[in-house]
BAFI-3210 file (N, C-alpha, C; in Angstrom, 3 decimals, decimal comma, padded with zeros to 6 digits):
// residues 282
n [1|2|3|4|5|6|7|8|9|10|11|12|13|14|15|16|17|18|19|20|21|22|23|24|25|26|27|28|29|30|31|32|33|34|35|36|37|38|39|40|41|42|43|44|45|46|47|48|49|50|51|52|53|54|55|56|57|58|59|60|61|62|63|64|65|66|67|68|69|70|71|72|73|74|75|76|77|78|79|80|81|82|83|84|85|86|87|88|89|90|91|92|93|94|95|96|97|98|99|100|101|102|103|104|105|106|107|108|109|110|111|112|113|114|115|116|117|118|119|120|121|122|123|124|125|126|127|128|129|130|131|132|133|134|135|136|137|138|139|140|141|142|143|144|145|146|147|148|149|150|151|152|153|154|155|156|157|158|159|160|161|162|163|164|165|166|167|168|169|170|171|172|173|174|175|176|177|178|179|180|181|182|183|184|185|186|187|188|189|190|191|192|193|194|195|196|197|198|199|200|201|202|203|204|205|206|207|208|209|210|211|212|213|214|215|216|217|218|219|220|221|222|223|224|225|226|227|228|229|230|231|232|233|234|235|236|237|238|239|240|241|242|243|244|245|246|247|248|249|250|251|252|253|254|255|256|257|258|259|260|261|262|263|264|265|266|267|268|269|270|271|272|273|274|275|276|277|278|279|280|281|282]
n.u [-045,193|-042,528|-041,738|-039,621|-038,068|-037,459|-034,816|-033,379|-031,321|-030,689|-027,579|-026,749|-023,243|-020,989|-020,233|-021,634|-024,034|-026,622|-028,066|-027,589|-028,011|-029,852|-032,060|-033,406|-035,982|-037,003|-039,793|-041,358|-044,356|-045,811|-048,459|-051,083|-050,314|-050,650|-053,370|-054,801|-053,825|-054,215|-054,543|-054,952|-054,096|-051,026|-047,666|-045,464|-042,159|-038,518|-035,493|-032,748|-029,481|-028,573|-026,665|-023,629|-021,400|-019,032|-017,465|-014,506|-013,051|-012,108|-013,429|-014,465|-016,174|-018,366|-017,673|-017,952|-020,047|-022,114|-023,986|-025,711|-026,128|-027,280|-030,076|-030,738|-031,302|-033,035|-035,091|-036,724|-038,027|-039,628|-041,684|-043,233|-044,894|-046,365|-044,931|-043,405|-040,645|-041,298|-042,594|-042,238|-041,382|-043,567|-045,209|-044,488|-044,692|-043,257|-039,936|-037,573|-035,022|-032,003|-029,524|-026,943|-024,820|-022,586|-022,020|-020,021|-018,725|-016,594|-016,260|-017,822|-020,127|-022,358|-025,399|-026,499|-024,542|-023,829|-025,381|-026,497|-024,741|-022,354|-024,155|-023,460|-021,667|-021,654|-020,623|-021,444|-023,318|-023,529|-021,571|-022,807|-025,444|-024,363|-022,908|-020,608|-018,871|-017,946|-016,512|-014,626|-015,396|-016,683|-017,321|-019,075|-019,336|-021,391|-023,178|-024,952|-025,551|-024,644|-027,884|-029,689|-028,807|-029,391|-032,302|-032,689|-032,773|-035,320|-036,466|-034,694|-034,190|-034,268|-035,866|-038,127|-038,952|-040,237|-041,312|-040,334|-039,368|-036,184|-035,012|-035,208|-034,728|-031,215|-031,201|-030,833|-029,288|-026,960|-026,012|-025,288|-023,133|-021,205|-020,281|-022,406|-024,402|-026,314|-029,288|-030,941|-033,849|-035,501|-038,657|-040,050|-042,286|-042,371|-043,881|-044,040|-041,970|-041,192|-042,595|-043,379|-040,814|-039,900|-039,256|-040,562|-041,079|-042,373|-042,043|-040,295|-038,383|-035,564|-033,756|-031,344|-028,562|-025,983|-022,587|-020,105|-018,395|-020,123|-021,029|-021,211|-022,014|-024,237|-025,856|-027,181|-029,019|-030,356|-031,078|-033,055|-035,461|-035,665|-036,907|-038,619|-041,319|-042,117|-041,928|-042,998|-045,198|-046,608|-045,444|-045,966|-043,288|-040,373|-039,554|-038,223|-036,924|-035,202|-032,409|-032,691|-031,252|-031,127|-030,780|-032,459|-035,108|-036,443|-038,726|-040,143|-042,090|-040,985|-040,531|-038,364|-035,277|-034,645|-031,756|-032,145|-029,635|-029,373|-031,380|-033,646|-034,108|-033,349|-030,538|-030,729|-030,848|-033,399|-033,769|-032,056|-032,797|-035,440|-034,262|-033,684|-034,033|-037,178|-037,146|-039,721|-041,379|-044,565]
n.v [-061,797|-062,188|-063,159|-062,126|-062,057|-059,494|-058,782|-055,306|-054,232|-050,980|-049,442|-046,480|-044,974|-044,600|-042,206|-040,228|-036,583|-037,083|-034,681|-032,766|-033,533|-032,851|-033,195|-032,236|-031,996|-031,487|-031,630|-032,030|-032,054|-033,304|-032,014|-033,487|-035,440|-035,829|-035,397|-038,012|-040,520|-042,847|-042,677|-045,037|-046,931|-049,146|-048,215|-049,293|-049,747|-048,836|-049,045|-046,533|-045,772|-042,330|-039,076|-038,801|-036,845|-036,400|-034,373|-032,152|-033,341|-036,126|-038,745|-041,453|-043,560|-042,140|-042,771|-045,356|-046,228|-048,383|-047,705|-049,822|-050,515|-048,204|-048,330|-050,512|-049,560|-047,989|-049,567|-050,695|-048,799|-047,155|-049,162|-048,907|-047,199|-047,206|-048,095|-050,253|-053,270|-053,350|-056,046|-056,807|-054,965|-054,137|-053,672|-051,772|-049,064|-046,735|-044,892|-044,608|-042,313|-041,924|-039,498|-038,843|-037,741|-035,801|-031,564|-028,771|-026,792|-024,332|-024,371|-023,218|-023,817|-022,856|-025,078|-025,502|-025,716|-027,653|-030,131|-030,143|-030,128|-029,782|-029,568|-029,844|-031,894|-034,841|-037,421|-036,376|-037,354|-039,998|-040,841|-039,525|-041,394|-043,276|-042,779|-042,388|-039,215|-036,243|-034,584|-032,039|-031,031|-028,539|-025,978|-022,961|-020,373|-020,136|-019,059|-020,633|-023,051|-025,303|-024,889|-025,539|-028,056|-029,152|-028,470|-026,188|-023,559|-022,762|-021,622|-018,874|-017,420|-014,417|-012,685|-014,517|-015,301|-014,336|-015,051|-017,161|-016,938|-014,412|-016,037|-018,546|-017,694|-017,248|-019,839|-021,919|-021,110|-020,639|-023,667|-023,980|-023,695|-026,156|-028,821|-031,349|-034,314|-035,679|-037,127|-037,559|-038,187|-038,948|-039,088|-040,618|-040,849|-044,435|-045,508|-044,093|-043,609|-045,801|-046,226|-043,774|-042,601|-040,482|-038,746|-038,212|-036,092|-037,306|-037,537|-035,275|-035,782|-034,619|-034,835|-034,353|-033,876|-032,931|-033,661|-033,755|-035,428|-038,236|-040,693|-041,824|-044,454|-045,136|-042,664|-042,741|-044,083|-042,770|-040,826|-041,864|-042,492|-040,773|-038,736|-040,610|-041,009|-038,781|-038,852|-038,129|-036,123|-032,629|-030,139|-027,058|-025,806|-026,009|-028,422|-030,663|-032,784|-034,415|-036,389|-040,212|-042,487|-044,370|-047,593|-050,633|-052,492|-053,471|-054,824|-056,362|-056,701|-057,582|-057,307|-058,743|-056,635|-054,473|-052,865|-051,216|-051,014|-049,964|-048,052|-047,191|-044,659|-041,489|-039,788|-037,466|-033,933|-034,420|-035,933|-034,715|-032,437|-032,742|-033,171|-031,547|-029,055|-027,724|-023,989|-021,928|-021,359|-022,655]
n.w [-021,584|-020,089|-017,676|-014,717|-011,232|-009,858|-007,454|-005,662|-004,519|-002,547|-001,516|000,454|000,270|001,989|004,720|002,969|003,512|004,077|005,184|004,205|001,273|-001,416|-003,909|-006,404|-008,775|-012,402|-014,323|-017,865|-019,565|-022,991|-023,914|-025,854|-025,082|-022,673|-022,449|-023,697|-021,929|-019,616|-016,783|-014,986|-016,801|-018,022|-019,592|-022,102|-022,672|-023,868|-023,227|-024,356|-025,463|-023,739|-023,689|-022,142|-019,700|-019,079|-017,178|-015,728|-013,852|-011,768|-011,741|-010,774|-010,140|-011,766|-013,749|-014,251|-013,478|-015,395|-018,533|-018,421|-015,975|-014,588|-016,265|-014,626|-012,396|-012,213|-013,224|-011,338|-009,570|-012,155|-012,533|-010,240|-011,043|-012,921|-015,431|-017,495|-019,376|-022,244|-024,183|-027,196|-030,178|-031,371|-030,021|-028,013|-026,830|-025,182|-025,228|-023,970|-024,061|-021,714|-020,457|-018,697|-016,625|-015,196|-013,897|-014,628|-012,857|-013,209|-016,102|-018,176|-020,656|-022,993|-023,503|-026,317|-027,951|-026,867|-026,727|-028,894|-031,229|-034,161|-037,068|-038,945|-039,254|-039,402|-038,540|-036,113|-034,923|-034,819|-032,855|-030,333|-030,298|-030,286|-027,353|-027,136|-026,246|-026,618|-024,519|-025,180|-027,260|-027,932|-028,564|-027,616|-025,478|-022,151|-019,360|-019,029|-019,460|-017,431|-015,757|-017,709|-018,795|-015,196|-015,496|-014,371|-015,941|-017,111|-014,854|-013,856|-015,624|-015,574|-017,693|-018,618|-016,397|-013,921|-010,775|-009,112|-005,450|-004,373|-002,801|-003,360|-005,438|-005,231|-003,771|-006,083|-008,009|-006,303|-006,162|-008,075|-008,318|-007,302|-008,246|-009,828|-009,589|-012,328|-014,131|-017,080|-018,190|-020,964|-022,542|-025,750|-028,418|-029,605|-031,270|-033,393|-033,181|-034,935|-036,470|-038,922|-038,385|-036,623|-034,571|-031,551|-028,789|-026,028|-023,404|-020,208|-018,272|-015,056|-013,332|-010,266|-008,007|-005,401|-006,106|-004,106|-001,665|-001,715|-003,967|-007,987|-007,696|-005,454|-006,060|-008,261|-008,544|-005,660|-007,191|-008,947|-007,533|-006,111|-008,727|-009,908|-009,109|-010,855|-013,099|-016,934|-016,217|-015,907|-014,465|-012,505|-010,880|-010,141|-008,006|-005,800|-002,945|-000,106|-000,781|-000,438|000,750|001,905|002,571|001,023|000,415|-003,098|-004,243|-007,310|-010,072|-013,088|-016,405|-018,622|-018,981|-021,887|-023,568|-026,437|-029,231|-031,783|-033,774|-036,431|-037,700|-038,549|-036,569|-036,026|-036,336|-035,071|-032,767|-031,142|-030,764|-029,937|-027,267|-026,267|-022,893|-022,222|-022,145|-021,976|-019,644|-017,814]
ca.u [-044,597|-041,474|-041,411|-038,369|-038,456|-036,202|-034,997|-032,460|-030,868|-029,809|-026,493|-026,118|-021,623|-020,124|-020,025|-023,364|-024,318|-028,257|-029,382|-027,456|-028,176|-031,058|-032,493|-033,595|-036,289|-037,860|-040,553|-042,476|-045,191|-046,933|-050,259|-051,158|-049,883|-051,458|-054,838|-055,167|-053,139|-055,606|-054,419|-054,262|-053,108|-049,272|-047,308|-043,976|-040,648|-037,552|-034,619|-031,753|-028,308|-028,543|-025,215|-023,605|-021,575|-017,859|-017,088|-013,611|-012,900|-011,657|-014,587|-014,177|-017,571|-019,560|-016,559|-017,072|-021,094|-022,697|-025,350|-027,153|-026,791|-028,266|-030,821|-032,027|-031,718|-035,046|-036,560|-038,816|-038,828|-040,751|-042,759|-044,090|-045,440|-046,949|-044,046|-043,063|-040,638|-041,788|-042,255|-042,030|-041,427|-044,617|-045,980|-044,100|-045,287|-042,104|-038,135|-036,805|-033,260|-031,396|-028,275|-026,460|-023,746|-022,279|-022,184|-018,961|-019,174|-015,892|-016,016|-019,416|-020,371|-023,977|-025,837|-026,987|-023,350|-023,184|-026,262|-027,273|-023,091|-022,250|-025,144|-022,588|-020,942|-021,981|-020,326|-021,356|-024,677|-023,230|-021,040|-024,291|-025,835|-023,267|-023,389|-019,805|-019,292|-016,346|-016,307|-013,709|-015,958|-017,545|-016,902|-019,390|-019,752|-022,065|-024,062|-026,589|-025,223|-025,153|-028,434|-030,733|-028,676|-030,141|-033,539|-033,201|-033,223|-037,034|-037,127|-033,763|-033,954|-035,383|-036,578|-038,484|-040,276|-039,509|-042,576|-039,606|-038,504|-034,915|-034,349|-035,044|-033,404|-030,671|-030,741|-031,058|-027,962|-025,783|-026,489|-024,511|-021,630|-020,720|-020,373|-024,223|-024,839|-027,214|-029,791|-031,934|-034,970|-036,608|-039,521|-040,098|-043,484|-041,943|-044,875|-044,408|-040,332|-040,913|-043,068|-042,998|-038,974|-039,724|-038,643|-041,808|-040,936|-043,902|-042,687|-039,007|-037,664|-034,969|-033,460|-029,469|-028,134|-024,881|-021,597|-019,403|-019,443|-021,171|-020,489|-022,593|-023,102|-025,025|-026,674|-028,139|-029,873|-031,316|-031,480|-033,876|-036,090|-036,572|-037,582|-039,425|-042,787|-042,415|-042,456|-044,810|-045,950|-045,731|-045,310|-045,418|-043,158|-039,216|-039,480|-037,018|-036,847|-033,889|-031,708|-033,180|-029,469|-031,268|-030,470|-034,175|-035,374|-038,116|-039,540|-041,359|-042,465|-040,892|-039,981|-036,592|-034,903|-033,850|-031,335|-031,295|-028,476|-029,196|-032,554|-033,642|-034,799|-032,320|-030,207|-029,585|-031,462|-034,901|-034,105|-031,699|-034,112|-036,151|-033,478|-033,548|-034,839|-038,427|-036,661|-040,183|-042,174|-046,035]
ca.v [-061,149|-063,015|-061,735|-062,115|-061,216|-059,024|-057,726|-054,452|-053,657|-049,492|-049,335|-045,901|-044,641|-044,839|-040,510|-039,226|-036,498|-036,891|-033,174|-031,510|-033,211|-032,024|-033,721|-030,979|-032,421|-031,109|-032,019|-031,637|-033,593|-033,098|-031,880|-034,268|-036,990|-036,047|-035,977|-039,231|-041,012|-042,667|-043,173|-046,444|-047,585|-049,369|-048,145|-049,937|-048,964|-050,144|-048,158|-046,264|-044,477|-040,867|-038,606|-038,977|-036,192|-037,175|-033,856|-032,360|-033,608|-037,480|-039,335|-043,119|-043,785|-042,149|-043,434|-046,417|-047,149|-048,960|-047,694|-050,864|-050,442|-047,327|-048,749|-051,657|-049,209|-047,036|-050,445|-050,991|-047,439|-047,114|-050,186|-048,480|-045,726|-048,387|-047,711|-051,704|-053,191|-053,577|-057,708|-056,381|-053,662|-053,334|-053,125|-050,965|-047,626|-045,107|-044,960|-043,468|-042,157|-041,730|-039,007|-038,623|-036,949|-034,329|-029,792|-028,657|-025,031|-024,399|-024,277|-022,683|-023,700|-023,271|-026,022|-025,611|-026,590|-028,892|-031,223|-030,397|-030,214|-029,396|-029,571|-030,608|-033,227|-036,356|-038,278|-036,560|-037,842|-041,976|-040,620|-039,683|-042,361|-045,087|-042,472|-041,991|-038,466|-036,100|-032,870|-030,961|-030,813|-027,810|-023,946|-022,480|-020,349|-019,404|-019,921|-021,511|-024,395|-026,027|-024,060|-026,029|-029,593|-029,746|-028,058|-025,133|-022,559|-021,817|-020,586|-018,368|-016,948|-012,866|-012,449|-015,434|-015,827|-013,840|-016,421|-017,586|-015,979|-014,343|-016,846|-018,969|-017,745|-017,800|-021,444|-022,238|-020,116|-021,598|-026,043|-024,591|-023,615|-026,895|-029,982|-031,428|-035,184|-035,792|-037,766|-037,261|-039,386|-038,331|-040,456|-040,367|-042,393|-045,545|-046,030|-043,050|-043,645|-046,998|-046,287|-042,884|-041,745|-039,403|-038,663|-037,270|-036,544|-036,742|-036,207|-035,195|-035,350|-034,007|-035,084|-034,113|-033,635|-032,432|-034,600|-033,726|-036,223|-039,647|-041,121|-041,540|-045,832|-044,693|-041,243|-042,752|-045,238|-042,597|-039,597|-042,634|-043,278|-039,350|-038,513|-042,027|-039,785|-037,318|-039,371|-038,058|-035,597|-031,659|-029,187|-025,601|-025,741|-027,204|-030,285|-031,307|-033,626|-035,172|-037,297|-041,316|-042,810|-045,823|-049,319|-050,565|-053,469|-053,294|-056,814|-056,306|-058,602|-057,115|-058,070|-058,203|-055,861|-054,534|-051,621|-050,599|-051,081|-048,977|-047,290|-046,975|-043,717|-040,079|-039,443|-035,964|-032,876|-034,626|-036,405|-033,935|-030,950|-033,285|-033,604|-030,063|-028,212|-026,684|-023,388|-021,845|-021,672|-022,334]
ca.w [-021,045|-019,643|-016,062|-013,403|-010,443|-009,777|-006,152|-005,848|-002,680|-002,611|-000,168|000,701|000,253|004,004|004,382|002,494|004,502|003,825|005,707|002,625|-000,348|-001,608|-005,215|-007,486|-010,039|-013,372|-015,231|-018,994|-021,251|-023,551|-023,512|-025,980|-024,133|-020,841|-022,183|-024,020|-021,348|-018,724|-015,129|-015,090|-018,324|-017,889|-020,455|-022,312|-023,073|-023,790|-023,268|-024,697|-024,323|-024,614|-023,598|-021,364|-019,503|-018,080|-016,816|-015,562|-012,359|-011,954|-010,999|-011,124|-009,734|-011,958|-014,882|-014,281|-013,390|-016,297|-018,737|-018,251|-013,892|-014,152|-016,213|-013,545|-010,746|-013,059|-013,641|-010,601|-009,504|-013,292|-012,576|-009,127|-011,648|-014,262|-017,058|-017,572|-020,088|-024,113|-024,991|-028,390|-030,760|-032,216|-028,467|-027,272|-025,724|-024,993|-026,250|-023,315|-023,412|-020,813|-020,395|-017,359|-016,196|-014,146|-014,653|-014,070|-012,567|-013,782|-017,115|-018,734|-022,128|-024,096|-024,310|-028,158|-028,569|-025,932|-026,952|-031,181|-031,782|-035,155|-037,892|-040,404|-038,056|-039,390|-037,452|-034,180|-034,722|-034,316|-031,536|-029,944|-030,597|-028,737|-026,099|-026,607|-026,325|-026,186|-023,914|-025,080|-029,166|-026,942|-028,188|-027,070|-024,205|-021,477|-018,587|-019,411|-020,032|-016,251|-015,401|-018,627|-017,965|-014,246|-015,137|-013,356|-016,865|-017,152|-013,459|-013,109|-016,317|-015,926|-019,145|-019,133|-015,584|-012,717|-010,414|-007,522|-004,623|-003,606|-001,481|-004,240|-007,074|-004,660|-003,732|-006,983|-008,575|-005,272|-006,304|-009,224|-007,565|-006,733|-009,481|-009,755|-010,811|-012,663|-014,979|-017,291|-018,865|-022,296|-023,482|-026,990|-028,859|-029,688|-032,637|-034,237|-034,434|-035,906|-038,524|-038,944|-038,381|-036,389|-032,669|-030,676|-027,247|-025,327|-021,016|-019,911|-016,558|-015,074|-011,238|-009,983|-006,578|-006,156|-006,208|-003,263|-000,002|-002,127|-005,330|-008,419|-007,921|-004,430|-006,324|-009,155|-007,180|-004,696|-008,155|-009,618|-006,460|-006,107|-009,354|-010,369|-009,122|-011,690|-015,036|-017,222|-015,502|-016,476|-013,032|-012,989|-010,415|-009,660|-007,263|-004,693|-001,769|-000,065|-001,676|000,387|000,239|003,299|002,009|000,930|-000,982|-003,777|-005,040|-008,030|-011,216|-013,877|-018,087|-019,250|-019,164|-023,090|-023,978|-027,598|-029,349|-033,018|-033,971|-037,366|-037,702|-038,678|-035,588|-036,370|-035,435|-034,951|-031,943|-030,351|-030,431|-028,999|-025,614|-025,427|-022,221|-022,142|-021,959|-021,703|-018,312|-018,444]
c.u [-043,521|-040,873|-040,027|-038,704|-036,738|-035,389|-032,795|-032,322|-029,691|-029,481|-026,280|-024,878|-022,035|-020,066|-021,162|-023,493|-025,434|-028,589|-028,793|-027,877|-029,758|-031,107|-033,289|-034,418|-037,360|-038,357|-041,933|-043,328|-045,752|-048,308|-051,031|-051,534|-051,108|-052,915|-054,785|-054,652|-054,254|-054,437|-053,824|-053,708|-051,220|-049,177|-045,811|-042,951|-039,277|-036,555|-033,012|-030,937|-028,193|-026,841|-024,857|-022,037|-020,731|-017,821|-015,441|-012,780|-012,674|-012,438|-014,626|-015,660|-018,365|-018,481|-016,901|-018,585|-021,573|-023,614|-026,825|-027,624|-027,535|-029,762|-031,884|-032,043|-033,286|-035,768|-037,728|-038,937|-039,989|-041,966|-044,072|-044,892|-046,164|-046,438|-043,522|-042,084|-041,691|-041,761|-041,892|-042,391|-043,269|-045,935|-045,865|-044,329|-043,803|-040,565|-038,430|-035,374|-033,365|-029,972|-028,309|-025,180|-023,314|-021,754|-020,179|-018,829|-018,466|-015,773|-017,695|-018,747|-021,296|-024,621|-026,348|-025,829|-023,271|-024,131|-026,707|-025,794|-023,646|-023,023|-024,222|-021,754|-021,443|-021,984|-020,407|-022,627|-024,805|-022,560|-022,186|-025,240|-025,630|-023,188|-021,692|-019,353|-018,370|-016,530|-015,475|-013,887|-016,250|-016,412|-017,617|-020,144|-021,241|-022,738|-024,875|-026,924|-025,709|-027,118|-029,859|-030,415|-029,492|-031,543|-034,015|-033,403|-034,446|-037,942|-036,202|-033,609|-034,757|-036,541|-037,871|-039,669|-040,099|-040,808|-041,169|-039,002|-037,281|-034,289|-033,966|-034,199|-031,951|-029,556|-030,176|-028,995|-026,467|-025,763|-025,763|-023,444|-020,894|-020,877|-021,907|-024,055|-026,185|-027,778|-031,039|-033,317|-036,324|-037,908|-040,474|-041,244|-042,605|-042,290|-044,542|-042,560|-040,208|-041,526|-043,444|-041,299|-038,864|-039,658|-039,437|-041,592|-042,028|-043,779|-040,651|-038,786|-036,557|-034,747|-031,667|-029,901|-026,690|-024,001|-020,520|-019,778|-020,305|-020,576|-021,529|-023,079|-023,850|-025,748|-027,621|-028,748|-030,842|-031,803|-033,177|-035,197|-036,936|-037,483|-038,300|-040,567|-043,153|-042,685|-043,699|-045,765|-045,712|-046,116|-044,761|-044,222|-041,168|-039,308|-038,418|-037,460|-035,597|-033,962|-032,202|-032,351|-030,341|-031,340|-032,251|-034,391|-036,475|-037,648|-040,711|-040,758|-041,972|-040,467|-038,154|-036,253|-034,165|-033,603|-031,213|-030,366|-028,630|-030,903|-032,634|-034,484|-033,301|-031,991|-030,237|-031,097|-032,938|-035,125|-033,536|-032,271|-034,702|-035,385|-033,695|-034,337|-035,668|-037,780|-037,920|-041,271|-043,649|-046,342]
c.v [-062,113|-062,452|-062,721|-060,946|-060,720|-057,728|-057,031|-053,975|-052,163|-049,627|-047,716|-045,871|-043,962|-043,358|-039,718|-038,694|-036,385|-035,777|-032,617|-032,199|-033,640|-032,317|-032,941|-031,943|-031,285|-031,768|-031,273|-032,639|-033,250|-033,058|-032,364|-035,464|-037,278|-036,260|-036,689|-040,292|-040,947|-042,601|-044,645|-047,861|-047,730|-049,200|-048,705|-049,656|-049,889|-048,317|-047,651|-045,681|-043,513|-040,249|-038,585|-037,654|-036,245|-035,979|-033,408|-032,474|-035,189|-037,884|-040,733|-043,912|-043,854|-042,698|-044,533|-047,510|-046,672|-048,289|-048,399|-050,920|-048,843|-047,302|-049,726|-050,978|-048,667|-048,103|-050,353|-050,097|-046,609|-048,201|-049,819|-047,674|-046,355|-048,175|-049,414|-051,889|-053,940|-055,481|-057,577|-055,364|-053,191|-053,354|-051,797|-049,131|-046,031|-045,806|-044,391|-043,849|-041,444|-040,582|-038,758|-037,851|-036,385|-032,989|-030,616|-026,710|-024,081|-023,838|-024,592|-022,923|-023,651|-024,195|-026,546|-026,114|-028,370|-030,580|-031,118|-030,695|-029,587|-029,708|-030,323|-031,301|-034,270|-037,145|-037,794|-037,471|-039,613|-041,567|-040,474|-040,239|-043,528|-043,875|-042,180|-040,451|-037,402|-034,627|-031,773|-030,802|-028,991|-026,350|-023,168|-021,582|-019,856|-019,941|-020,608|-023,143|-025,516|-025,965|-024,967|-027,524|-029,903|-029,459|-027,165|-023,861|-022,112|-020,688|-019,547|-016,960|-015,593|-012,395|-012,836|-015,471|-014,794|-013,854|-016,339|-015,998|-015,249|-015,510|-018,055|-019,646|-018,197|-018,590|-022,419|-022,167|-020,946|-023,532|-025,422|-024,576|-024,649|-028,452|-030,840|-032,981|-035,484|-036,783|-037,402|-038,080|-039,336|-039,202|-039,792|-041,379|-042,708|-046,220|-044,904|-043,040|-045,160|-046,896|-045,207|-042,076|-040,563|-039,602|-037,413|-037,328|-035,885|-036,532|-035,951|-034,953|-036,025|-034,233|-034,910|-033,994|-033,160|-033,443|-034,731|-034,481|-037,697|-039,258|-041,850|-042,755|-045,709|-043,862|-041,714|-043,436|-043,781|-041,429|-040,668|-042,514|-041,943|-039,253|-039,411|-041,285|-038,800|-037,561|-039,336|-037,650|-034,464|-030,839|-028,432|-025,413|-025,866|-027,372|-030,056|-031,575|-033,814|-036,337|-039,093|-042,211|-044,621|-047,174|-049,694|-051,792|-053,325|-054,820|-056,072|-056,841|-057,206|-057,933|-058,188|-056,565|-054,840|-053,414|-051,619|-050,395|-049,994|-048,729|-046,588|-045,990|-042,816|-039,988|-038,126|-034,856|-033,226|-035,101|-035,386|-032,440|-031,775|-033,180|-032,830|-029,530|-027,945|-025,734|-022,254|-022,307|-021,525|-022,387]
c.w [-019,942|-018,785|-015,233|-012,621|-010,009|-008,487|-006,675|-004,784|-003,224|-001,567|-000,656|000,251|001,656|003,341|004,352|003,747|004,114|003,895|004,454|001,775|-000,916|-003,538|-006,009|-008,499|-010,988|-014,081|-015,709|-019,469|-021,685|-023,076|-024,258|-025,369|-022,803|-021,404|-023,171|-023,108|-019,901|-017,317|-014,611|-015,805|-017,858|-019,631|-020,839|-022,416|-023,225|-023,663|-024,104|-024,475|-025,249|-024,343|-022,637|-021,026|-018,702|-016,870|-016,563|-014,204|-012,307|-011,106|-010,976|-010,913|-010,305|-013,379|-015,171|-013,933|-015,358|-016,573|-017,920|-016,188|-013,606|-014,393|-015,566|-012,362|-011,265|-012,496|-012,420|-010,273|-011,095|-012,885|-011,401|-010,182|-012,796|-015,576|-016,671|-018,921|-020,688|-024,362|-026,309|-029,192|-031,075|-030,978|-027,407|-027,211|-026,056|-025,513|-025,027|-023,062|-022,639|-020,885|-018,881|-017,449|-014,606|-014,220|-013,769|-013,624|-012,959|-015,091|-017,876|-020,074|-022,329|-024,434|-025,422|-028,447|-027,718|-026,221|-028,695|-031,198|-032,838|-036,068|-038,736|-040,325|-038,062|-039,322|-035,668|-034,369|-034,074|-032,921|-030,106|-029,393|-029,859|-027,458|-026,192|-027,038|-026,094|-025,905|-024,770|-026,710|-028,642|-027,298|-027,706|-025,715|-022,983|-019,962|-017,897|-019,332|-018,175|-016,083|-016,960|-018,017|-016,830|-014,353|-014,911|-014,345|-016,910|-015,953|-013,017|-014,215|-016,343|-016,847|-019,602|-018,289|-014,278|-011,092|-008,919|-006,997|-004,541|-003,426|-002,501|-005,025|-006,123|-004,084|-004,836|-007,673|-007,054|-005,480|-007,305|-009,646|-007,311|-008,165|-009,098|-010,310|-011,641|-013,865|-016,024|-018,997|-019,635|-023,040|-024,486|-027,963|-029,593|-031,343|-033,929|-034,804|-035,168|-037,282|-039,191|-039,597|-037,668|-034,804|-032,299|-029,484|-026,525|-023,710|-021,391|-018,904|-015,951|-013,840|-011,229|-008,884|-006,821|-005,457|-005,366|-002,342|-000,558|-003,674|-005,923|-008,696|-007,235|-005,138|-007,220|-009,170|-006,547|-005,724|-008,921|-008,663|-006,341|-006,972|-010,117|-010,348|-010,235|-013,470|-015,778|-016,951|-016,153|-015,241|-013,748|-012,304|-010,324|-007,826|-006,846|-003,571|-001,002|-000,436|-000,166|-000,311|002,031|002,247|001,948|-000,154|-000,938|-004,666|-006,104|-009,734|-012,116|-015,092|-017,891|-019,834|-020,760|-022,935|-025,579|-028,295|-030,310|-032,662|-036,120|-037,131|-037,626|-037,252|-035,703|-035,140|-034,474|-033,543|-030,855|-030,596|-029,669|-027,053|-024,898|-024,219|-022,761|-021,726|-021,227|-019,687|-018,512|-017,300]
res [r|n|a|l|s|c|i|f|r|f|l|g|a|a|g|v|s|e|a|y|t|r|v|y|i|q|s|d|a|d|h|q|y|l|e|q|k|a|s|d|k|p|e|s|y|y|f|f|e|g|i|y|f|g|g|y|t|r|d|d|s|l|k|n|t|a|f|i|d|i|a|k|g|m|a|p|h|l|a|r|q|n|f|w|p|a|s|s|k|e|t|c|d|l|l|l|v|v|s|w|g|t|t|n|p|r|r|f|r|d|v|a|n|d|i|f|g|d|y|n|d|a|g|y|y|d|r|v|a|k|g|d|y|d|e|t|d|y|s|w|y|g|k|q|r|n|s|k|l|l|g|f|y|p|y|i|r|r|d|r|f|t|g|i|t|p|q|e|e|y|e|l|r|a|a|m|q|t|e|r|y|f|i|i|v|t|a|f|d|f|q|e|l|l|n|n|k|t|w|k|r|v|w|s|t|r|f|n|m|r|s|p|g|t|n|f|a|a|a|h|l|a|l|s|k|a|g|a|p|y|y|g|k|k|m|e|d|l|a|h|t|r|a|d|f|e|p|m|v|a|e|v|e|i|g|d|i|e|v|l|e|t|i|d|a|p|k|g|p|g|m|l|n|a|l|r|v|n|e|e|k|h]
***
């Protein structure tokens, strides 16, 4: 591995109210992956750009944050969890598809169309693969959209799961009444993709925070910091922690960060279905 010494300085934005900035984290993992994974075994990855949700409120900090900025912000925290940049396709374990953006509480639409789009539109999948995602294409409405994007859906569906307290449910529903930044990291078995052209999801982690009072340049770093301990884990409950915007220097030895531009596999329902949040509460 060609190692580089990378120093990342995480700077909080002026005016951020840390006391009221809570990060929610939802994480799920495949049973087979958990059974086979050794706790001390390092795993290698490539990044792949997923879906960008730009929202309907002008937010230059979100618009001006490039995908590579998000990837570089994640890399040191991934390394702390023993995930390292791959040195070759033949030895790569995981493809990390990263989607990000903001919710829009005023215009609810169903996540089935948000993420899956029109299966008859061949060009849709190319737009998704490139991250060129047009929110004006949505046609289905429903309040499920934000709850699924944020990972709240398994916990507030009354007909599926009633284990949360009324206060917890109130807090989750209240959280969805304001715009929230979110990042979704979905890990696929890269060798399965490379050899069999199959999108096999092995784990997915979603983390989010309210966007008013901060900007995405600071928020994505705090989100990556908060979500990292949950990568590759299956959680029974929705976790939350206070966003950490404190200036911090993280020095780790990592390989070159590579973002794959193209994938030699169908970018259709296989990939998009795998990105969908697990709606069941286990």
